[in-house]
C-alpha positions, 0 to 999 in steps of 0.5 A: 500500500505504501508503494502505491501511495508513493507512486501516486504522489510521484504521479501527482507531482507532475501536476500543479494541484492545490491539494495532493492529499488526502488520497482515497481509492474509489474503485478498482477494476481489471482496467483501472484504479480510480482515486479521489485526491484532495477535499476542498478542490477534489480531483480524480486520478485514474491509473490505467492497468491496460490503456496504451498511450495511443488509446488515451489520445483517442479518449482525450479527443473524444472527451474534448469533443463532448465538452465542446458539444455541451455534454457534462464530462470531466475536464482533463488537468494538464501536467506542469509540462503541458501534457494531458496525462502522465506515463510511468513505466511502473504505472502506465497511463495516469490521468487527472480529471476535474471532480464532478459531484454525483451519487453512487447507486447500488444496482444488482438483482436485489436493487433495481434502478428506479424509472427516474434513474433509468431515464436519466442514464438513458438521456445521458447516453443519448446526449453522448450519442448525439454529440458524437455524430460528427466526432472525428479522431486522428487516434483510432483505438485498438479496442473498439466495439467491434473488437469487443463483439468479436471476442464473443465470436471467438468464444462462440462455443462457450456462449452457446453451451454455457449460457441460456439463450447463448445461441441467440445472443451470438446470432445477434452479435453477428448481426450487429457486427454486420450492421455496424460495418455497413457503410451507411451506418450512423457514426457515434461514440459508444460508451462501452460499459 
C-alpha cells in the first residue's frame, strides 16, 4: 500500500494541484484504479492497468469533443509540462480529471434502478450519442466495439453451451457486427460499459 501511495504522489507531482492529499481509492477494476485526491478542490486520478498511450489520445479527443458539444464530462488537468496525462513505466497511463459531484447507486438483482434513474442514464447516453455524430479522431483505438463483439465470436462455443439463450445472443452479435460495418451506418461514440 505504501508503494502505491508513493507512486501516486510521484504521479501527482507532475501536476500543479492545490491539494495532493488526502488520497482515497474509489474503485478498482481489471482496467483501472480510480482515486479521489484532495477535499476542498477534489480531483480524480485514474491509473490505467491496460490503456496504451495511443488509446488515451483517442479518449482525450473524444472527451474534448463532448465538452465542446455541451455534454457534462470531466475536464482533463494538464501536467506542469503541458501534457494531458502522465506515463510511468511502473504505472502506465495516469490521468487527472476535474471532480464532478454525483451519487453512487447500488444496482444488482436485489436493487433495481428506479424509472427516474433509468431515464436519466438513458438521456445521458443519448446526449453522448448525439454529440458524437460528427466526432472525428486522428487516434483510432485498438479496442473498439467491434473488437469487443468479436471476442464473443471467438468464444462462440462457450456462449452457446454455457449460457441460456447463448445461441441467440451470438446470432445477434453477428448481426450487429454486420450492421455496424455497413457503410451507411450512423457514426457515434459508444460508451462501452
